[in-house]
C-alpha positions as CSV (number, residue, x, y, z in Angstrom):
1,X,-24.9,9.0,-4.0
2,X,-21.6,10.7,-4.9
3,X,-18.7,8.4,-6.0
4,X,-16.3,10.9,-6.5
5,X,-13.5,11.8,-4.1
6,X,-13.3,15.4,-2.5
7,X,-11.4,18.0,-4.5
8,X,-8.3,18.9,-2.9
9,X,-5.5,20.9,-3.7
10,X,-2.6,18.9,-5.0
11,X,0.7,20.1,-4.4
12,X,2.6,17.1,-5.4
13,X,2.6,14.9,-8.2
14,X,2.1,11.0,-7.8
15,X,5.6,10.5,-8.8
16,X,6.7,12.8,-6.1
17,X,4.3,11.0,-3.6
18,X,5.3,7.5,-4.3
19,X,9.2,8.4,-4.3
20,X,8.7,7.7,-0.5
21,X,6.7,4.7,-1.0
22,X,9.0,2.6,-3.7
23,X,7.0,-0.8,-3.0
24,X,4.0,0.6,-4.0
25,X,5.1,2.4,-7.1
26,X,6.8,-0.7,-8.2
27,X,3.3,-2.8,-7.4
28,X,1.4,-0.3,-9.4
29,X,3.8,-0.7,-12.3
30,X,3.6,-4.6,-12.0
31,X,-0.5,-4.4,-12.1
32,X,-0.3,-2.1,-15.1
33,X,2.3,-4.5,-16.8
34,X,0.0,-7.8,-15.7
35,X,-3.1,-5.6,-17.5
36,X,-1.0,-5.1,-20.8
37,X,0.2,-8.9,-20.7
38,X,-3.2,-10.1,-20.5
39,X,-4.8,-8.0,-23.2
40,X,-1.8,-8.6,-25.5
41,X,-2.5,-12.3,-24.6
42,X,-6.1,-12.3,-25.7
43,X,-7.8,-11.6,-22.3
44,X,-11.1,-9.6,-22.7
45,X,-11.5,-6.4,-21.1
46,X,-13.8,-7.8,-18.6
47,X,-11.3,-10.4,-17.6
48,X,-8.2,-7.9,-17.4
49,X,-10.4,-5.6,-15.5
50,X,-11.1,-8.7,-13.0
51,X,-7.3,-9.2,-12.8
52,X,-6.5,-5.5,-12.0
53,X,-9.2,-5.4,-9.3
54,X,-8.0,-8.3,-7.4
55,X,-4.5,-6.8,-7.6
56,X,-5.6,-3.4,-6.4
57,X,-7.4,-5.3,-3.7
58,X,-4.4,-7.1,-2.7
59,X,-2.4,-3.7,-2.8
60,X,-4.9,-2.3,-0.7
61,X,-4.4,-5.0,2.1
62,X,-0.4,-4.5,2.0
63,X,-0.8,-0.8,2.0
64,X,-3.0,-1.2,5.5
65,X,-0.6,-3.9,6.6
66,X,2.3,-1.5,6.3
67,X,0.6,1.3,7.8
68,X,-0.5,-0.8,10.7
69,X,3.2,-2.0,11.2
70,X,4.5,1.6,11.0
71,X,1.9,2.7,13.5
72,X,2.7,-0.2,15.8
73,X,6.6,0.5,15.4
74,X,5.8,4.2,16.2
75,X,3.7,3.6,19.3
76,X,6.3,0.9,20.6
77,X,9.2,3.4,20.1
78,X,7.1,6.0,21.8
79,X,6.4,3.6,24.7
80,X,10.0,2.8,24.9
81,X,11.0,6.4,25.2
82,X,8.6,7.5,27.7
83,X,9.4,4.3,30.0
84,X,13.0,3.4,29.3
85,X,12.9,0.9,32.6
86,X,9.9,-0.9,31.3
87,X,10.8,-4.5,30.1
88,X,10.5,-5.9,26.8
89,X,8.6,-8.7,25.9
90,X,10.9,-11.4,24.5
91,X,10.3,-15.1,24.0
92,X,12.2,-17.1,26.7
93,X,14.7,-19.4,25.5
């Protein structure tokens, strides 16, 4: 089993890529800071790794949620463009 990611030509740095995703960039820095603080506070490498894994999982969930919301918004905008006369579903008061 090969766990390596396929080699792709990278034309942009991570800084350039994350410039369009400032929340993700900020979260990655927060995770790195959390690990630094944990290790400085006496946590073992295993404990720091467990913390990092949990935070990366949360970040992945956030990214997928953001992606799903963006796709939904895009589909909604396209539907409204294609069918401007359609009614909107809004909660009645």
